[in-house]
C-alpha positions as CSV (number, residue, x, y, z in Angstrom):
1,M,27.5,24.1,-0.1
2,S,28.6,20.4,1.6
3,R,29.7,20.4,5.1
4,A,32.3,17.8,3.6
5,K,33.6,20.8,1.6
6,L,33.5,23.1,4.5
7,G,35.4,20.8,6.8
8,A,37.9,19.3,4.3
9,F,41.0,20.9,5.7
10,D,42.9,19.1,8.6
11,F,43.5,21.6,11.0
12,A,44.9,19.5,13.3
13,A,47.3,17.8,11.1
14,L,48.6,21.5,9.9
15,S,49.3,22.2,13.5
16,E,51.7,19.1,14.0
17,R,53.8,19.9,10.9
18,C,54.9,23.2,12.8
19,V,58.4,23.0,14.4
20,K,57.5,26.2,16.0
21,C,60.6,27.8,14.6
22,G,59.5,31.2,14.9
23,K,60.9,32.8,11.7
24,C,57.3,33.6,10.6
25,I,57.1,35.7,13.5
26,Q,59.6,38.1,12.4
27,I,58.1,38.8,9.4
28,C,54.3,38.7,9.8
29,T,52.3,41.7,8.7
30,I,49.9,41.7,11.8
31,H,52.6,40.9,14.3
32,G,54.7,43.9,13.1
33,I,51.8,46.2,14.2
34,N,50.7,44.7,17.2
35,G,53.3,42.3,18.8
36,D,51.2,39.8,20.0
37,E,52.1,36.1,19.3
38,V,48.2,35.1,19.3
39,T,48.0,37.0,16.0
40,S,51.2,35.5,14.3
41,P,51.5,32.7,12.2
42,R,52.7,30.5,15.1
43,G,49.7,31.8,17.2
44,F,47.2,31.1,14.3
45,V,48.6,27.7,13.8
46,D,48.3,26.8,17.5
47,L,44.7,27.8,17.7
48,L,43.8,26.2,14.2
49,G,45.0,23.0,15.8
50,A,43.1,23.2,18.8
51,Y,40.3,23.9,16.8
52,G,40.7,21.0,14.7
53,R,41.1,18.7,17.9
54,N,37.7,20.0,19.2
55,E,39.6,22.0,22.0
56,L,38.7,25.4,21.1
57,K,35.2,26.5,20.4
58,L,34.7,29.5,17.6
59,D,33.4,32.5,19.8
60,K,33.6,36.3,19.1
61,N,37.4,36.6,20.5
62,A,38.5,33.7,18.1
63,K,36.8,35.3,15.2
64,K,38.2,38.6,15.9
65,I,41.7,36.6,15.7
66,F,41.4,35.0,12.9
67,E,40.0,38.1,10.9
68,S,43.1,39.9,11.9
69,C,45.3,38.1,9.5
70,F,46.1,39.9,6.4
71,L,46.7,37.0,4.3
72,C,49.6,38.2,2.9
73,T,51.2,34.8,2.7
74,I,54.8,36.1,3.9
75,C,54.7,33.0,6.5
76,V,54.1,30.6,3.8
77,D,57.2,32.1,1.9
78,I,59.6,31.9,4.5
79,C,58.3,28.6,6.0
80,G,61.0,25.7,5.7
81,E,57.8,23.2,5.3
82,S,55.7,25.7,3.2
83,L,52.8,25.4,5.6
84,P,49.7,26.5,3.7
85,I,48.6,28.8,7.0
86,D,46.7,31.3,4.5
87,T,44.4,28.6,3.2
88,A,44.0,27.3,6.5
89,I,42.6,30.6,7.4
90,E,40.8,31.1,4.6
91,N,39.2,27.6,5.5
92,I,38.5,28.8,9.2
93,R,36.9,31.8,8.2
94,A,34.2,29.8,6.4
95,H,33.5,28.0,9.6
96,I,33.3,31.6,11.1
97,A,31.0,32.5,8.5
98,E,28.7,29.5,9.0
99,K,28.3,29.9,12.6
100,F,28.0,34.0,12.8
101,G,26.7,34.7,9.3
102,I,27.9,37.3,7.1
103,A,27.2,40.9,7.2
104,W,24.6,42.0,4.8
105,Y,26.5,44.7,2.9
106,K,29.4,41.7,2.2
107,K,26.5,39.1,0.9
108,A,25.1,42.0,-1.4
109,A,28.5,42.7,-2.7
110,F,29.3,39.2,-3.0
111,W,26.2,38.3,-5.0
112,L,26.3,41.2,-7.3
113,L,30.2,40.4,-8.1
114,G,28.9,37.0,-9.1
115,H,26.1,38.5,-11.8
116,R,27.8,40.9,-14.2
117,K,24.3,42.3,-15.5
118,A,22.9,43.3,-12.2
119,L,26.4,44.8,-11.0
120,D,26.6,46.9,-14.4
121,L,23.2,48.1,-13.4
122,A,24.4,48.8,-9.8
123,A,27.7,50.6,-11.2
124,A,25.7,53.0,-13.7
125,L,23.3,53.7,-10.5
126,G,26.2,54.0,-8.4
127,Y,28.4,56.4,-10.6
128,V,25.3,59.0,-9.9
129,F,25.4,58.0,-6.0
130,F,29.2,58.8,-5.8
131,S,28.9,62.1,-7.5
132,C,26.7,63.2,-4.9
133,G,27.8,61.5,-2.0
134,F,31.5,61.9,-2.4
135,K,34.2,64.8,-3.4
136,M,36.9,64.2,-5.8
137,R,40.5,64.6,-4.5
138,K,42.8,66.7,-6.5
139,D,46.1,65.3,-4.6
140,T,45.9,61.8,-6.1
141,Q,44.5,61.1,-9.6
142,S,40.9,59.7,-10.1
143,S,40.1,59.5,-6.3
144,M,37.7,60.7,-3.9
145,S,36.6,60.5,-0.1
146,P,33.2,60.4,1.2
147,R,31.3,63.4,2.7
148,F,30.0,61.4,5.5
149,G,30.9,58.7,7.6
150,L,29.4,55.3,7.9
151,P,31.0,52.2,9.7
152,I,32.1,50.8,6.4
153,L,33.2,54.1,5.3
154,K,35.9,56.4,6.8
155,K,35.9,60.0,5.8
156,E,39.5,60.3,5.5
157,R,39.8,57.3,3.2
158,L,40.7,57.7,-0.3
159,L,38.9,55.6,-2.6
160,P,39.0,54.9,-6.6
161,A,36.3,57.0,-8.3
162,P,33.8,55.0,-10.7
163,A,34.0,55.2,-14.3
164,K,31.0,56.3,-15.8
165,K,31.1,53.6,-18.2
166,S,32.8,50.0,-17.7
167,F,35.8,49.1,-19.2
168,M,34.2,46.1,-21.0
169,N,31.2,48.2,-22.0
170,S,33.2,50.7,-23.8
171,H,34.4,48.2,-26.2
172,A,33.7,45.5,-28.6
173,E,34.2,41.6,-27.5
174,F,36.6,40.9,-30.0
175,I,39.4,43.3,-31.4
176,D,40.8,42.6,-34.5
177,N,44.6,43.9,-34.3
178,G,45.7,42.0,-37.5
179,G,47.6,39.4,-35.3
180,E,47.9,35.9,-36.0
181,K,47.6,35.4,-32.1
182,T,44.4,36.2,-29.8
183,I,44.6,36.9,-26.3
184,G,41.8,36.9,-23.6
185,I,41.8,39.5,-21.1
186,F,40.4,38.7,-17.5
187,I,40.0,42.3,-16.5
188,G,39.2,42.2,-12.7
189,C,36.3,44.0,-11.1
190,M,38.2,47.1,-9.8
191,A,39.7,47.8,-13.1
192,N,36.6,47.4,-15.1
193,Y,34.4,49.6,-13.0
194,A,37.0,52.2,-11.4
195,Y,40.5,52.1,-12.7
196,T,39.6,51.6,-16.2
197,G,42.8,53.1,-17.5
198,V,44.4,49.6,-16.9
199,G,42.2,48.0,-19.5
200,E,42.9,50.8,-22.0
201,A,46.7,50.4,-21.4
202,V,46.3,46.8,-22.0
203,L,44.4,47.3,-25.3
204,H,47.2,49.6,-26.5
205,I,50.2,47.2,-25.8
206,A,48.0,44.6,-27.5
207,R,47.6,46.9,-30.5
208,A,51.3,47.7,-30.8
209,L,52.1,43.9,-30.4
210,K,49.5,43.1,-33.2
211,L,47.8,40.6,-30.7
212,N,44.0,40.4,-31.0
213,V,41.8,40.5,-28.2
214,N,38.9,38.9,-26.5
215,L,37.5,40.6,-23.9
216,M,35.4,37.8,-22.4
217,K,32.5,39.7,-21.5
218,E,30.7,37.0,-19.7
219,Q,33.6,36.5,-17.3
220,A,32.3,36.7,-13.3
221,C,34.6,37.9,-10.7
222,C,37.1,35.8,-9.7
223,G,35.6,35.4,-6.3
224,A,38.7,36.6,-4.0
225,P,36.7,38.7,-1.9
226,A,34.3,36.1,-1.0
227,Y,37.3,33.6,-0.4
228,F,38.9,35.7,2.0
229,T,35.6,36.5,3.8
230,G,34.4,32.8,4.1
231,D,31.5,33.0,1.8
232,F,32.5,29.6,0.0
233,A,28.9,29.3,-1.5
234,A,29.6,32.4,-3.3
235,V,33.0,31.4,-4.3
236,E,31.8,28.0,-5.7
237,R,29.3,29.5,-7.7
238,V,31.9,31.9,-9.6
239,A,34.4,29.5,-9.6
240,K,32.8,26.8,-11.4
241,F,31.1,29.2,-13.8
242,N,34.6,30.9,-14.6
243,I,36.1,27.5,-14.8
244,A,33.6,26.2,-17.6
245,Y,33.6,29.6,-19.5
246,F,37.2,29.5,-19.8
247,E,37.4,26.1,-21.1
248,K,35.0,27.2,-23.7
249,A,36.8,30.0,-24.6
250,L,40.6,28.8,-24.6
251,P,40.6,26.8,-27.9
252,A,40.5,29.9,-29.7
253,L,42.8,32.0,-27.6
254,D,46.7,31.8,-27.4
255,A,46.5,32.9,-23.4
256,I,44.0,34.4,-20.8
257,I,46.0,37.3,-19.2
258,V,45.1,38.8,-16.0
259,P,46.3,42.5,-15.1
260,E,45.7,41.9,-11.5
261,A,47.8,40.1,-8.8
262,T,44.9,38.9,-6.6
263,C,42.5,37.8,-9.7
264,S,45.4,35.9,-11.1
265,A,46.5,34.2,-8.0
266,M,42.9,33.1,-7.4
267,L,42.7,31.8,-10.8
268,R,45.7,29.9,-10.8
269,V,46.3,29.0,-7.3
270,D,43.3,29.2,-5.2
271,Y,40.8,27.4,-7.0
272,A,42.7,24.6,-7.0
273,H,43.0,24.9,-3.1
274,F,39.4,25.4,-3.2
275,F,38.5,22.2,-5.0
276,E,40.7,20.2,-2.9
277,N,37.8,18.1,-2.0
278,E,36.3,17.8,-5.3
279,P,39.0,16.0,-7.4
280,Q,37.4,16.7,-10.9
281,W,37.0,20.3,-10.6
282,K,40.6,20.6,-9.1
283,A,41.9,18.9,-12.0
284,R,39.9,21.4,-14.4
285,A,41.3,24.3,-12.3
286,Q,45.0,23.2,-12.5
287,K,44.8,22.4,-16.4
288,L,43.4,25.9,-17.0
289,A,45.9,27.6,-14.8
290,S,49.0,26.7,-17.3
291,K,47.1,29.2,-19.6
292,I,46.7,32.0,-17.4
293,F,49.3,34.5,-16.9
294,M,49.7,38.0,-15.2
295,A,49.9,40.5,-18.1
296,S,53.3,41.6,-17.2
297,E,54.3,38.2,-17.3
298,Y,53.0,37.2,-20.8
299,F,54.1,40.4,-22.5
300,Y,57.9,39.9,-21.0
301,K,57.9,36.2,-21.6
302,F,55.9,35.6,-24.8
303,T,55.9,39.0,-26.9
304,N,58.8,41.4,-28.0
305,L,57.4,44.3,-25.9
306,S,60.9,44.6,-23.9
307,D,62.4,45.7,-27.6
308,L,59.7,47.9,-28.7
309,L,59.9,49.8,-25.4
310,M,63.9,49.7,-25.5
311,R,63.7,51.5,-28.7
312,R,61.8,54.5,-26.9
313,G,64.5,55.2,-24.8
314,K,64.3,56.6,-20.9
315,R,61.4,58.9,-19.5
316,A,62.1,61.7,-16.9
317,L,59.7,60.0,-14.7
318,A,61.4,58.2,-11.6
319,I,59.5,55.3,-9.9
320,T,59.7,52.5,-7.4
321,Y,58.0,49.3,-7.0
322,H,55.7,47.6,-4.8
323,D,55.4,43.7,-5.0
324,P,51.8,42.5,-4.7
325,C,51.8,39.6,-2.0
326,H,49.6,37.6,-4.7
327,A,52.4,38.5,-7.2
328,R,55.9,37.8,-5.7
329,K,54.5,35.3,-3.0
330,M,52.2,33.1,-4.6
331,Q,53.1,33.5,-8.2
332,G,56.7,34.5,-8.5
333,I,56.3,37.3,-10.4
334,W,58.5,40.2,-9.9
335,K,61.0,40.3,-12.4
336,E,58.6,40.4,-15.0
337,P,57.0,44.1,-14.6
338,R,60.5,45.4,-13.5
339,G,61.9,44.2,-16.7
340,L,59.6,45.8,-18.9
341,L,59.3,49.1,-16.9
342,A,63.4,49.3,-16.6
343,Q,63.5,49.8,-20.4
344,N,61.8,53.2,-19.7
345,Y,62.1,54.4,-16.4
346,E,64.8,54.6,-13.6
347,I,63.7,52.2,-10.5
348,T,64.8,53.0,-7.2
349,E,63.9,49.9,-5.2
350,M,62.4,50.5,-1.6
351,D,64.6,48.7,1.5
352,E,61.4,45.7,1.7
353,P,59.4,46.2,-1.8
354,N,57.7,42.8,-1.0
355,K,56.2,44.1,2.5
356,C,52.6,43.9,2.6
357,C,50.8,47.3,1.9
358,G,48.3,46.2,4.3
359,F,44.9,46.2,2.1
360,G,43.9,42.6,3.8
361,G,40.7,42.1,1.9
362,V,37.0,43.1,2.6
363,T,36.5,42.6,6.1
364,M,40.2,44.2,7.3
365,Q,38.8,47.4,5.2
366,T,35.5,47.5,7.0
367,E,35.7,45.9,10.2
368,R,39.5,46.1,11.1
369,Y,40.6,49.3,9.2
370,E,42.4,50.5,12.1
371,L,45.1,47.3,11.0
372,A,44.9,48.6,7.4
373,R,45.6,52.1,8.3
374,A,48.9,51.0,10.5
375,V,50.5,48.8,7.8
376,G,49.7,50.8,4.9
377,L,51.3,54.4,6.9
378,A,54.6,52.3,7.5
379,K,54.7,51.1,3.5
380,A,54.3,55.1,3.0
381,R,56.9,56.0,5.4
382,A,59.3,53.2,3.7
383,M,58.8,55.4,0.6
384,A,59.1,58.9,2.1
385,D,62.8,59.5,1.3
386,L,62.9,57.8,-1.9
387,P,63.4,60.4,-5.0
388,V,60.7,59.0,-6.7
389,R,56.8,60.4,-8.1
390,V,55.3,57.3,-8.8
391,V,54.9,53.7,-7.0
392,S,53.8,51.2,-9.4
393,A,52.0,47.9,-8.5
394,E,50.3,45.4,-10.9
395,C,47.2,45.1,-8.3
396,S,44.4,47.4,-7.9
397,A,43.5,46.5,-4.3
398,C,47.4,47.6,-3.6
399,R,47.0,50.6,-5.5
400,M,43.6,51.8,-3.7
401,Q,45.3,51.2,-0.1
402,L,48.8,52.7,-1.0
403,N,47.2,55.9,-2.7
404,N,44.8,56.1,0.6
405,S,48.3,55.5,2.7
406,L,50.4,58.1,0.7
407,S,47.8,60.9,0.8
408,L,47.3,59.9,4.8
409,S,50.8,60.6,5.4
410,G,50.8,63.9,3.1
411,S,53.3,62.4,0.3
412,Q,52.9,63.5,-3.3
413,I,53.8,59.8,-4.6
414,R,50.8,58.3,-6.4
415,C,50.0,54.7,-7.5
416,V,49.9,53.5,-11.0
417,N,49.7,50.0,-12.5
418,P,52.7,49.1,-14.4
419,L,50.6,48.5,-17.6
420,E,49.7,51.8,-17.7
421,L,53.0,53.5,-17.5
422,I,54.5,50.8,-20.2
423,A,51.6,52.2,-22.3
424,E,52.6,55.6,-21.8
425,A,56.1,55.0,-22.8
426,L,54.8,52.9,-26.2
427,M,52.7,56.3,-26.8
428,S,55.8,58.9,-26.4
429,E,57.8,60.1,-29.5
430,K,61.2,57.9,-30.1
431,N,64.2,59.9,-28.4
432,S,66.9,61.3,-30.2
433,N,69.0,58.2,-29.4
434,G,66.4,55.5,-30.1
């Protein structure tokens, strides 16, 4: 990775554009936990400006400050200037990674995420290890907690149980449903290896809509975990691979759909941010973005799924909906999943459905888990008095975080992907009023 790419972001210019109005502080995820303006958007911007002017050195304290941001983008959403504070922090983390290095377990994970066959083998071996090293939890579906504690594994934490066989390896690459259109699926790593019911739900919906499916089995990880950590070399590798792969696949596809908010945002928005200093790659990423959709978005806007669901009638299950930060704030996707779910489920809204759940990325979940835990428990409290059994979110990272937080709070509410609820409704018998 070139120094030009690493230094492409103008931190000083960003700081000069900030008018210090303070709107962002009131809604900042980390500031809501610790009340320290240093770790608030305004504080981040001041420090970024100082770094850009060579007035601040990256020491361990600065590293800790910049790694305390959840990258929820709520500050960007409310900023009158739409300052790209999230992109700036993602870039400063690349500088931090260059100076301090990246933990071995992160480097190993990012390498595996960029090499599908190796990851398949690791997942198969991991299934055996997890069955011995972890215990299944009865209070939350398909979840487990570690039998022992390590710096990166908290004994209290609820984790998704790995699948015995990945979603993509459970099906042929092309599935002919007798339709005139074919969609590609970018499944996302967590849905491929753990929450495999998400992919199965997409396939069921596609059958009902007579959409042929291409699983695009050569796809690599979107690169989001590495991007948020500052491993730009890993991001460059997978991003360029995916862009070239999508370009070859798209002529035979109507669209590429993604049942994961973070993956979708990375592919549609962050690839262009990442290649800001490489115009040709940026243009290629932007061109592809017009054919990539979140799954609920595509089904809501371009198919008759709403009509099919309406004929099924209402179900007894009461739900609420959590807006993943990378769906609502980065892509403007929030009406679409609700529009589909409302055909069959009564939705009770939280006071702040778009408030961050606190996942925050790999570093937050490993080295700053106490912050992720605090934000997650606050989110769980927001659901405590709702008359619901399920919270839905089109994001596996949110799902993992919410199920852990709800379990820690003693709640019986569980989190599932909206596509799974939609598939359940399609499979149910048509009611008497249908």
